[in-house]
C-alpha positions as CSV (number, residue, x, y, z in Angstrom):
1,X,-14.4,33.1,-23.7
2,X,-14.2,35.7,-20.9
3,X,-17.8,35.4,-20.6
4,X,-17.2,31.7,-20.2
5,X,-14.7,32.3,-17.4
6,X,-16.7,34.8,-15.6
7,X,-19.7,32.3,-15.5
8,X,-17.4,29.5,-14.2
9,X,-16.0,31.7,-11.7
10,X,-19.5,32.9,-10.4
11,X,-20.7,29.5,-10.2
12,X,-17.6,28.3,-8.3
13,X,-18.0,31.3,-6.0
14,X,-21.9,30.4,-5.5
15,X,-21.0,26.7,-4.3
16,X,-18.3,27.7,-2.0
17,X,-15.3,26.6,-4.0
18,X,-13.5,29.8,-4.3
19,X,-11.3,30.2,-1.5
20,X,-10.7,34.0,0.0
21,X,-7.9,35.9,-1.7
22,X,-5.7,35.8,1.4
23,X,-5.2,32.0,1.0
24,X,-4.7,32.0,-3.0
25,X,-1.1,31.4,-2.4
26,X,1.4,30.6,0.1
27,X,5.2,31.7,-0.3
28,X,8.0,29.5,1.0
29,X,8.9,30.7,4.4
30,X,12.2,30.9,3.6
31,X,12.3,33.1,0.4
32,X,12.4,36.3,2.5
33,X,15.6,35.2,4.0
34,X,19.1,36.5,3.1
35,X,21.5,33.7,2.5
36,X,24.3,35.7,3.4
37,X,23.0,36.7,6.9
38,X,25.2,35.1,9.2
39,X,22.5,34.9,11.7
40,X,20.6,32.3,9.4
41,X,23.8,30.2,9.0
42,X,24.3,29.9,12.7
43,X,20.8,28.9,13.6
44,X,18.8,28.4,10.4
45,X,15.1,28.3,10.3
46,X,13.5,25.0,10.1
47,X,11.1,24.3,7.2
48,X,7.9,24.7,9.0
49,X,5.3,26.2,6.6
50,X,5.6,25.7,2.9
51,X,3.6,25.5,-0.4
52,X,1.4,25.0,-2.2
53,X,3.6,23.4,-4.7
54,X,2.6,21.3,-7.9
55,X,2.5,17.4,-7.6
56,X,5.1,15.8,-9.8
57,X,4.1,12.2,-9.5
58,X,2.6,10.4,-12.2
59,X,-1.2,11.5,-12.9
60,X,-3.9,9.2,-11.6
61,X,-7.2,8.4,-13.0
62,X,-10.6,8.2,-11.5
63,X,-13.9,6.9,-12.9
64,X,-17.3,8.1,-11.5
65,X,-20.4,6.2,-12.4
66,X,-23.4,8.6,-11.4
67,X,-26.4,6.7,-9.9
68,X,-28.5,9.7,-9.8
69,X,-29.0,12.7,-12.1
70,X,-26.2,14.9,-12.3
71,X,-26.9,18.8,-10.9
72,X,-30.7,19.4,-10.2
73,X,-31.8,17.6,-13.5
74,X,-30.6,16.5,-16.7
75,X,-31.8,16.5,-20.0
76,X,-30.7,13.5,-22.2
77,X,-32.2,15.1,-25.4
78,X,-30.0,18.2,-25.1
79,X,-27.3,16.8,-22.7
80,X,-27.7,19.7,-20.5
81,X,-27.7,19.7,-16.7
82,X,-29.9,22.0,-14.5
83,X,-27.9,23.7,-11.6
84,X,-29.5,25.8,-9.1
85,X,-27.1,28.6,-8.1
86,X,-29.1,30.2,-5.5
87,X,-32.2,29.4,-3.5
88,X,-34.5,31.7,-1.5
89,X,-34.9,31.7,1.9
90,X,-37.6,29.1,1.8
91,X,-35.4,26.8,-0.6
92,X,-37.1,27.7,-3.7
93,X,-34.8,28.1,-6.6
94,X,-33.8,32.0,-7.7
95,X,-31.1,31.6,-9.8
96,X,-30.9,28.6,-12.2
97,X,-28.1,27.7,-14.9
98,X,-28.2,25.2,-17.6
99,X,-24.9,23.8,-18.9
100,X,-23.5,20.9,-21.0
101,X,-22.9,17.9,-19.3
102,X,-19.0,18.3,-20.1
103,X,-18.9,21.6,-18.4
104,X,-20.7,20.3,-15.1
105,X,-18.3,17.4,-15.0
106,X,-15.5,19.8,-15.3
107,X,-16.8,21.7,-12.3
108,X,-17.6,18.8,-10.3
109,X,-13.9,17.1,-11.1
110,X,-12.1,18.5,-8.1
111,X,-14.7,17.0,-5.6
112,X,-14.6,13.6,-7.2
113,X,-11.2,13.4,-7.5
114,X,-9.8,15.1,-4.3
115,X,-10.2,11.9,-2.1
116,X,-8.4,9.3,-4.5
117,X,-5.4,12.1,-4.6
118,X,-5.5,11.9,-1.3
119,X,-5.0,8.3,-0.7
120,X,-2.6,7.8,-3.4
121,X,-0.3,10.5,-1.7
122,X,-0.7,9.0,1.6
123,X,0.4,5.6,0.4
124,X,3.7,7.2,-0.8
125,X,4.6,8.9,2.5
126,X,5.3,7.6,5.7
127,X,2.3,5.8,7.5
128,X,2.3,8.3,10.2
129,X,1.5,11.2,7.8
130,X,-2.0,12.5,7.7
131,X,-3.0,13.8,4.3
132,X,-6.4,15.9,4.0
133,X,-7.9,17.4,0.8
134,X,-9.7,20.1,-0.4
135,X,-10.5,22.3,-3.4
136,X,-10.0,25.6,-3.9
137,X,-9.0,28.7,-6.3
138,X,-5.5,28.0,-7.9
139,X,-2.4,29.6,-6.7
140,X,-1.2,32.7,-8.4
141,X,1.3,31.0,-10.5
142,X,-1.2,28.4,-11.8
143,X,-1.6,28.1,-15.5
144,X,-5.6,27.7,-15.2
145,X,-8.2,29.9,-13.4
146,X,-10.3,26.8,-12.6
147,X,-10.3,25.2,-9.2
148,X,-7.5,22.8,-8.2
149,X,-7.1,20.2,-5.7
150,X,-5.3,21.1,-2.3
151,X,-3.4,18.5,-0.3
152,X,-2.6,19.2,3.4
153,X,0.0,17.5,5.1
154,X,1.8,17.5,8.4
155,X,5.1,19.1,9.8
156,X,7.0,15.8,9.2
157,X,6.9,16.3,5.4
158,X,9.2,18.5,3.5
159,X,8.4,20.1,0.2
160,X,10.5,17.9,-1.9
161,X,9.1,14.8,-0.4
162,X,5.5,16.2,-0.6
163,X,5.6,17.2,-4.2
164,X,7.4,13.9,-5.3
165,X,4.4,12.0,-3.7
166,X,1.5,14.1,-5.0
167,X,0.2,13.2,-8.4
168,X,0.8,16.0,-10.5
169,X,-3.0,15.8,-11.6
170,X,-6.2,13.7,-11.6
171,X,-8.1,12.7,-14.6
172,X,-11.6,12.3,-13.8
173,X,-14.3,10.5,-16.0
174,X,-17.9,10.6,-15.1
175,X,-20.7,8.8,-16.9
176,X,-24.6,8.9,-16.5
177,X,-27.1,6.8,-18.7
178,X,-24.5,6.5,-21.4
179,X,-23.1,10.0,-21.5
180,X,-19.4,10.4,-20.5
181,X,-17.0,13.3,-20.1
182,X,-13.6,13.8,-18.8
183,X,-11.7,16.5,-17.1
184,X,-7.9,16.9,-15.8
185,X,-7.6,18.7,-12.5
186,X,-4.2,20.0,-11.2
187,X,-3.0,18.8,-7.7
188,X,-1.0,21.1,-5.3
189,X,0.4,20.2,-1.9
190,X,1.1,22.2,1.1
191,X,1.9,22.3,4.8
192,X,0.1,24.0,7.4
193,X,-2.8,25.0,5.2
194,X,-4.9,27.7,7.1
195,X,-8.2,28.0,5.4
196,X,-9.0,24.7,3.4
197,X,-12.6,24.8,1.5
198,X,-14.4,21.8,2.7
199,X,-15.9,19.5,-0.2
């Protein structure tokens, strides 16, 4: 099991999914404030930076029908996907990994699901709200070590409204040439995200 986890972390790092350690989690800006401090009672600090917090709305489902071979090649006889991890300066494959189709879908699900997650969340928030999406390593308090979807919203959205609008997870089902696999990706939402990882 440990070897599988390490392999996934190595793969995520290679494709740029893992965020730097400094952006794994963001504490609420008011966590360090002393509620008994009279200064806070006179001039409370507005909630300008919060998250990431887990989405609390009903999970959504996404179906992805692949029109080309997954990864860098697919063997239907073994149900294995070929993935080039690293290439030389000339573009030739250097490190190649073969993984079951189900594992490849699990690794790609954050990419497949982030757009629909952002659209659904945006529909539940005021029309002027911008919702951006990315995927990254999970926050420190997450129950998974796999990539999660991160949604970024503007300063007009509170943590309560943001988490109420964001789905708890997105259930991705991908299919290719009669083969199908599903994976669920947790969704987190935050404000003022400083280092999103583009998809």
